[in-house]
C-alpha positions in Angstrom: -23.9 -30.8 -73.8 -26.2 -30.9 -76.8 -28.3 -33.8 -78.0 -26.6 -36.0 -80.5 -28.7 -37.3 -83.4 -27.5 -40.4 -85.3 -29.0 -43.2 -87.5 -30.0 -46.5 -85.9 -29.3 -49.9 -87.5 -32.7 -50.0 -89.2 -32.2 -46.5 -90.7 -34.4 -44.6 -88.3 -33.2 -41.5 -86.4 -32.1 -42.0 -82.9 -30.4 -39.8 -80.3 -28.6 -39.6 -77.0 -27.9 -37.0 -74.3 -24.8 -37.0 -72.0 -24.0 -40.5 -73.5 -27.4 -41.8 -72.4 -29.4 -43.2 -75.3 -33.0 -41.9 -75.6 -33.9 -44.4 -78.2 -32.7 -47.8 -79.4 -29.6 -47.9 -81.5 -31.1 -50.8 -83.5 -34.9 -50.4 -83.9 -36.5 -47.4 -82.2 -40.0 -48.2 -83.5 -40.0 -51.7 -82.1 -38.7 -50.4 -78.8 -41.6 -47.9 -78.7 -44.2 -50.5 -79.6 -43.0 -52.7 -76.7 -43.2 -49.7 -74.4 -46.8 -49.1 -75.3 -47.8 -52.7 -75.1 -46.6 -52.7 -71.5 -48.6 -49.6 -70.5 -51.4 -50.6 -68.2 -54.5 -48.6 -67.7 -57.6 -49.7 -65.7 -59.8 -47.0 -67.1 -60.8 -45.5 -70.4 -58.5 -42.5 -70.7 -59.7 -39.2 -72.3 -56.1 -37.9 -72.4 -52.7 -39.6 -72.4 -49.7 -37.5 -71.3 -46.1 -38.8 -71.6 -43.1 -37.1 -70.2 -39.7 -37.0 -72.0 -41.1 -38.4 -75.3 -38.0 -37.3 -77.2 -38.4 -38.3 -80.9 -41.9 -39.6 -80.0 -41.9 -43.0 -81.7 -44.4 -44.1 -79.1 -47.1 -41.7 -80.4 -47.9 -43.9 -83.3 -48.5 -46.9 -81.1 -50.4 -44.9 -78.5 -52.8 -43.9 -81.3 -53.2 -47.6 -82.3 -53.9 -48.9 -78.8 -55.8 -45.9 -77.4 -57.6 -44.6 -80.6 -60.0 -42.2 -78.8 -57.5 -40.6 -76.4 -56.1 -37.1 -76.9 -52.3 -37.5 -77.0 -50.0 -35.1 -75.2 -46.3 -34.9 -74.4 -44.0 -32.9 -72.1 -40.7 -32.5 -73.8 -37.5 -31.8 -71.9 -35.7 -30.0 -74.8 -36.9 -27.8 -77.7 -34.6 -29.9 -79.9 -37.5 -32.3 -80.2 -39.9 -29.8 -81.8 -39.6 -31.8 -85.0 -41.9 -34.4 -83.3 -44.7 -31.9 -82.3 -46.8 -32.9 -85.2 -47.2 -36.4 -83.8 -49.1 -35.1 -80.7 -52.3 -33.3 -80.2 -50.5 -31.0 -77.8 -46.9 -30.6 -76.7 -45.7 -28.9 -73.6 -42.1 -28.0 -72.7 -40.4 -27.7 -69.4 -38.7 -24.6 -70.6 -40.6 -21.4 -69.6 -43.3 -20.3 -71.9 -44.6 -16.8 -71.3 -43.9 -17.2 -67.5 -46.9 -19.5 -67.3 -46.3 -22.5 -64.9 -46.5 -25.9 -66.7 -49.2 -27.0 -64.3 -51.4 -24.1 -65.4 -50.7 -24.9 -69.1 -51.8 -28.5 -68.5 -54.9 -27.4 -66.6 -55.9 -24.8 -69.2 -55.7 -27.4 -72.0 -57.3 -30.4 -70.3 -59.5 -28.8 -67.6 -60.2 -30.6 -64.3 -62.3 -33.3 -65.9 -59.7 -34.1 -68.5 -56.9 -34.2 -66.0 -58.6 -36.8 -63.7 -59.3 -38.8 -66.8 -55.7 -38.7 -68.0 -53.2 -41.5 -68.1 -49.8 -40.1 -67.1 -46.7 -42.1 -68.0 -43.0 -41.5 -68.7 -40.5 -42.4 -71.4 -38.0 -44.0 -69.1 -34.7 -43.3 -70.9 -35.4 -39.6 -70.5 -35.7 -40.0 -66.8 -32.0 -40.8 -66.6 -30.8 -38.3 -69.1 -32.9 -35.4 -67.8 -33.3 -36.0 -64.0 -34.0 -32.3 -63.2 -36.5 -31.8 -66.0 -38.2 -35.1 -65.1 -38.6 -34.0 -61.5 -39.9 -30.6 -62.6 -42.4 -32.1 -65.0 -43.9 -34.5 -62.5 -44.1 -31.9 -59.7 -46.1 -29.7 -62.1 -48.3 -32.7 -63.1 -48.9 -33.2 -59.3 -49.9 -29.5 -59.0 -52.3 -29.8 -61.9 -53.9 -33.0 -60.5 -54.3 -31.5 -57.0 -56.0 -28.4 -58.5 -58.3 -30.5 -60.5 -59.3 -32.6 -57.5 -60.0 -29.5 -55.5 -62.1 -27.9 -58.2 -64.1 -31.1 -58.7 -64.6 -31.4 -55.0 -65.9 -27.9 -54.9 -68.2 -28.5 -57.8 -69.6 -31.7 -56.3 -70.2 -30.1 -52.9 -71.9 -27.0 -54.2 -73.8 -28.5 -57.2 -77.2 -28.7 -55.4 -76.7 -25.3 -53.8 -75.9 -23.7 -57.2 -79.0 -25.1 -58.7 -81.2 -24.0 -55.8 -79.7 -20.5 -56.0 -80.4 -20.4 -59.8 -84.1 -21.4 -59.1 -84.4 -18.7 -56.5 -82.8 -16.2 -59.0 -85.3 -17.0 -61.6 -88.2 -17.0 -59.1 -87.6 -13.6 -57.5 -85.7 -11.6 -60.1 -87.5 -8.3 -60.8 -85.5 -5.4 -62.3 -82.9 -6.4 -64.8 -80.4 -4.3 -66.7 -77.8 -4.6 -69.5 -74.7 -2.4 -69.8 -73.7 -0.6 -72.9 -70.0 -0.5 -73.5 -68.1 2.7 -72.6 -64.6 4.1 -73.0 -63.7 5.4 -69.5 -61.3 3.7 -67.1 -62.8 1.2 -64.7 -61.6 0.6 -61.2 -62.4 -2.7 -59.5 -62.2 -2.8 -55.7 -61.4 -6.1 -54.1 -61.1 -6.2 -50.3 -57.4 -7.0 -49.7 -55.5 -4.9 -47.1 -54.0 -2.6 -49.8 -57.5 -1.2 -50.5 -57.3 0.8 -47.3 -54.6 3.2 -48.5 -56.5 3.9 -51.7 -59.8 4.9 -50.1 -58.9 8.7 -50.0 -57.8 8.6 -53.6 -60.9 6.8 -54.7 -63.0 9.5 -53.1 -60.9 12.4 -54.5 -61.1 11.1 -58.1 -64.5 9.5 -58.0 -65.7 11.3 -61.2 -62.9 9.9 -63.4 -63.9 6.3 -63.5 -66.6 3.7 -63.4 -66.4 1.8 -60.1 -67.0 -1.9 -59.6 -66.9 -3.4 -56.1 -66.7 -7.1 -55.4 -69.2 -8.0 -52.7 -66.6 -8.1 -49.8 -65.4 -4.6 -50.7 -68.8 -3.0 -50.4 -68.7 -2.4 -46.6 -65.4 -0.5 -46.6 -66.4 1.6 -49.6 -69.8 2.5 -48.3 -68.4 3.2 -44.8 -66.2 5.8 -46.5 -69.1 7.3 -48.5 -67.8 5.8 -51.8 -70.7 4.5 -53.7 -69.9 2.0 -56.5 -71.6 2.1 -59.9 -71.9 -1.6 -59.8 -71.3 -4.5 -57.4 -70.4 -7.9 -58.6 -70.9 -11.3 -56.9 -70.4 -14.8 -58.2 -70.0 -16.8 -54.9 -72.6 -19.5 -54.2 -71.6 -19.7 -50.5 -73.3 -18.4 -47.4 -71.2 -15.4 -46.7 -71.5 -13.8 -50.1 -75.1 -12.9 -49.5 -74.3 -11.3 -46.1 -71.7 -9.1 -47.7 -74.5 -7.9 -50.1 -77.3 -7.6 -47.6 -75.6 -5.5 -44.9 -73.9 -3.1 -47.3 -76.9 -2.6 -49.5 -79.6 -2.2 -46.8 -79.5 1.6 -47.1 -78.1 1.7 -50.7 -80.6 -0.3 -52.8 -79.8 1.9 -55.8 -76.5 0.1 -56.4 -77.0 -2.4 -59.3 -75.5 -5.9 -58.8 -73.9 -8.0 -61.5 -74.9 -11.5 -60.4 -74.5 -15.0 -61.8 -77.6 -17.1 -61.3 -75.7 -19.6 -59.1 -74.7 -16.8 -56.7 -76.0 -16.7 -53.2 -78.4 -13.8 -52.7 -81.4 -13.1 -50.5 -84.7 -12.9 -52.3 -85.3 -9.4 -50.9 -82.2 -8.2 -52.8 -83.3 -9.8 -56.0 -86.7 -8.1 -55.7 -85.4 -4.6 -54.6 -82.1 -4.1 -56.5 -81.3 -3.7 -60.1 -79.7 -6.9 -61.4 -77.3 -7.3 -64.3 -77.6 -11.1 -65.0 -74.3 -12.8 -65.9 -74.2 -15.8 -68.1 -71.3 -18.2 -68.3 -72.8 -19.7 -71.5 -73.0 -23.3 -70.3 -74.4 -25.6 -67.7 -77.7 -25.7 -65.8 -77.9 -22.0 -65.2 -77.8 -21.3 -68.9 -80.9 -23.5 -69.4 -82.8 -21.5 -66.9 -81.8 -18.1 -68.4 -82.8 -19.3 -71.9 -86.1 -20.8 -70.8 -87.1 -17.8 -68.8 -86.0 -15.4 -71.6 -83.8 -13.5 -69.1 -81.4 -11.0 -70.9 -77.9 -11.5 -69.7 -74.3 -10.4 -70.3 -71.5 -12.8 -71.0 -69.0 -13.5 -68.2 -66.2 -16.0 -67.6 -66.4 -18.6 -64.9 -63.5 -18.2 -62.4 -62.6 -19.6 -59.0 -62.5 -16.1 -57.6 -65.0 -13.2 -58.2 -62.0 -11.0 -58.9 -61.1 -13.0 -61.9 -64.7 -12.8 -63.3 -64.8 -9.1 -62.5 -61.5 -8.4 -64.3 -62.7 -10.0 -67.6 -66.2 -8.5 -67.3 -64.7 -5.0 -66.8 -62.5 -5.3 -69.8 -65.5 -6.3 -71.9 -67.5 -3.2 -71.0 -64.9 -0.5 -71.7 -62.3 0.3 -74.3 -60.3 2.0 -71.6 -57.9 0.5 -69.0 -59.0 -1.4 -65.9 -57.3 -0.9 -62.5 -57.6 -3.2 -59.5 -57.4 -1.9 -55.9 -57.2 -4.4 -53.1 -56.0 -7.3 -55.2 -53.3 -8.6 -52.8 -53.6 -12.4 -53.2 -51.0 -13.1 -50.5 -50.7 -13.9 -46.8 -50.9 -10.9 -44.4 -49.8 -10.3 -40.9 -53.0 -8.6 -40.0 -56.6 -8.7 -41.2 -57.0 -10.5 -44.5 -59.5 -7.9 -45.7 -59.9 -4.2 -45.4 -62.2 -3.4 -42.5 -65.2 -3.3 -42.0 -65.9 -6.8 -43.3 -69.0 -8.9 -42.7 -67.0 -12.1 -42.0 -64.9 -10.3 -39.4 -68.0 -8.7 -37.8 -69.4 -12.2 -37.2 -66.2 -13.9 -36.1 -65.2 -11.2 -33.6 -68.2 -12.1 -31.5 -66.4 -15.3 -30.5 -63.1 -13.7 -29.5 -62.2 -14.2 -25.9 -59.2 -14.6 -23.5 -58.7 -18.3 -24.5 -59.3 -17.7 -28.2 -58.0 -14.1 -28.9 -58.0 -12.1 -32.1 -54.3 -13.0 -32.7 -55.1 -16.7 -32.8 -57.9 -16.2 -35.3 -55.8 -14.0 -37.6 -52.8 -16.3 -37.6 -54.0 -18.5 -40.5 -54.1 -15.4 -42.7 -50.3 -15.1 -42.3 -49.7 -18.6 -43.7 -49.5 -19.7 -47.3 -52.8 -20.5 -48.8 -53.4 -23.0 -51.7 -56.5 -21.0 -52.8 -54.6 -17.8 -53.0 -51.8 -19.5 -54.9 -54.3 -20.8 -57.4 -55.9 -17.3 -57.9 -52.4 -15.6 -58.1 -51.3 -18.1 -60.7 -54.4 -17.5 -62.8 -53.8 -13.7 -62.8 -50.1 -14.1 -63.4 -50.6 -16.5 -66.3 -53.5 -14.7 -68.1 -53.0 -12.2 -70.9 -55.0 -9.0 -70.4 -53.4 -7.2 -73.4 -51.6 -4.7 -71.1 -55.0 -3.2 -70.1 -55.2 -4.4 -66.5 -53.2 -2.8 -63.7 -52.9 -3.2 -60.0 -53.4 0.2 -58.4 -52.3 1.3 -54.9 -50.8 4.1 -52.9 -47.3 2.5 -53.3 -48.3 -0.5 -51.3 -45.5 -3.0 -50.7 -47.0 -6.1 -52.2 -45.6 -9.5 -51.4 -46.0 -10.8 -54.9 -46.1 -9.9 -58.6 -48.8 -10.9 -61.0 -47.1 -11.7 -64.3 -47.7 -9.0 -66.9 -50.1 -7.0 -64.7 -48.1 -3.9 -63.8 -48.2 -2.4 -60.3 -48.9 1.3 -60.6 -49.6 4.1 -58.1 -52.1 7.0 -58.1 -49.7 9.4 -59.8 -49.8 7.0 -62.8 -53.5 6.9 -62.6 -53.9 10.6 -62.5 -51.5 11.2 -65.4 -53.2 8.7 -67.7 -56.9 9.6 -66.9 -56.9 13.4 -67.1 -59.3 13.2 -70.0 -62.6 13.0 -68.2 -64.9 13.2 -71.2 -64.7 9.5 -72.0 -68.1 7.9 -71.7 -68.8 5.5 -68.9 -70.7 2.2 -69.3 -74.5 2.9 -69.3 -77.3 0.9 -67.8 -80.4 0.0 -69.9 -83.4 -1.6 -68.3 -84.5 -4.9 -69.8 -88.0 -6.1 -70.5 -90.0 -7.3 -67.5 -90.2 -11.0 -67.1 -93.3 -13.0 -66.3 -95.2 -13.1 -63.0 -94.0 -15.3 -60.1 -96.7 -17.8 -60.8 -95.6 -18.1 -64.5 -92.0 -18.4 -63.4 -92.8 -21.1 -60.9 -94.4 -23.2 -63.6 -91.5 -22.6 -66.0 -88.9 -23.6 -63.4 -90.6 -26.9 -62.8 -90.9 -27.5 -66.5 -87.2 -26.7 -67.0 -86.1 -29.2 -64.3 -88.4 -32.0 -65.7 -87.3 -31.4 -69.3 -83.5 -31.4 -68.5 -83.0 -33.7 -65.6 -81.8 -36.5 -68.0 -79.7 -34.1 -70.1 -76.0 -35.0 -70.2 -74.9 -31.5 -69.5 -77.1 -31.3 -66.4 -75.8 -34.7 -65.2 -72.2 -33.6 -65.7 -72.8 -30.5 -63.6 -75.1 -32.0 -61.0 -72.9 -35.1 -60.2 -69.5 -34.3 -61.8 -67.5 -36.9 -59.9 -69.9 -39.7 -60.6 -70.1 -38.8 -64.3 -66.3 -38.8 -64.7 -66.1 -42.2 -63.1 -68.8 -43.4 -65.5 -66.9 -42.0 -68.5 -63.7 -43.7 -67.3 -65.6 -47.0 -67.2 -67.2 -46.9 -70.7 -66.4 -50.2 -72.4 -65.3 -51.9 -69.2 -66.9 -54.4 -66.9 -67.7 -51.7 -64.4 -69.6 -49.5 -66.8 -73.0 -50.8 -65.7 -72.5 -50.2 -62.0 -71.1 -46.7 -62.7 -74.1 -45.8 -64.8 -76.4 -47.0 -62.1 -74.6 -44.9 -59.5 -75.1 -41.8 -61.8 -78.8 -42.6 -62.2 -79.4 -43.1 -58.4 -77.6 -39.9 -57.5 -79.5 -37.9 -60.1 -82.8 -39.1 -58.7 -81.7 -37.9 -55.3 -80.6 -34.6 -56.8 -84.0 -34.2 -58.5 -85.9 -34.8 -55.3 -83.7 -32.6 -53.3 -83.9 -29.5 -55.5 -87.7 -29.8 -55.9 -88.1 -30.2 -52.1 -86.5 -26.8 -51.6 -88.3 -25.4 -54.6 -91.7 -26.3 -53.0 -90.8 -24.2 -49.9 -90.2 -21.0 -51.8 -92.6 -18.3 -52.0 
């Protein structure tokens, strides 16, 4: 049944669906004003999102009562597109480019916006569209959970990322910039499907520029396949071990590295480094103040996401991904050898056998689901492919086509296309000069809003939510106290270096 549009008693448009009125038959505007007057919010919202807004009379009053908020709506029918202009952003429960609604919300608001968003519902639509209402709120829940997880990760790793950045600027020695080429690029992640492609990678090695994420280095080098470039963006402990073991006898492999990434100082001093810049945050301040040439990259929860967009930026050709499984597996989660596996196998015993340790890899993973959703919802202009030897994947990745090596061979027979080239950057200052500059950068920026937002993100969001309220003063004091602790902590580690 379609939506029925009629005139209300006061001459305004009204409508119903399945005999359920979505707006008053007498005065829709007055009904909407009363609705907004009854909306309670104990914080200062950055966004407001209302589900089932229909003809959206409430938008006018939301602007009146929450003048600084960005107004968004989730509509249950495209018959209400006539009201889109009343909102800053309108979402629909109908599928849009196969992108989940939760990802659309997250992409628009980001994690900080979502946790500072007031979510509410136009109640008549709940009854008229029960399935759409349930879908919308489940998707909102997914977006909120993702935002909380991302913020928790940022809060936990903030100090470590800054310490990694300081070490990066302290010990960086040989830097390179890549000139764009036109050849195909293959990126190797370490999923189980990589194993079947190893012979083909070796056989066709001269046809492509090869990028390895850090966890794929060991299986590649173990099979005498030397990448043109390694890329690492992980700030955690294991990332640097993937790098160090695989590179111990192959120091000629350049590494594309974000300043926040975990990396041993010996690698920074001995390997060629392609600095990656996300263009924002604390790390960008260090790169700028130290005059370190860098290449633009996109921040992503997984190194594979950053690698995909970086590869597309350094070639006019197509990009192929091997080992991008992003799904549970009944065996090893990574192609062997793997540094994490080498460490964990030491603790295998009769009471805690290998099978018990591998079992979690066979279960659904929220992290993998997030990464899979990102790849599936991103538009790579039909230039990114997932390549394998006819591997039976457990998922699909949106518009990313799954292709085999016959396809690769037929589309890359022209071998004369230029590969991306490395060019050495100018030498940066001495260690002593850099040490002084690091301290100056910290002292100059420690009260900078962008630094505070990155160093103590959860505290700063709480403060923003409290602006103009009784709790603003205490929230501001909490930010100040935690920033003092942050400052002392990073300088304590800094004093131990070199």
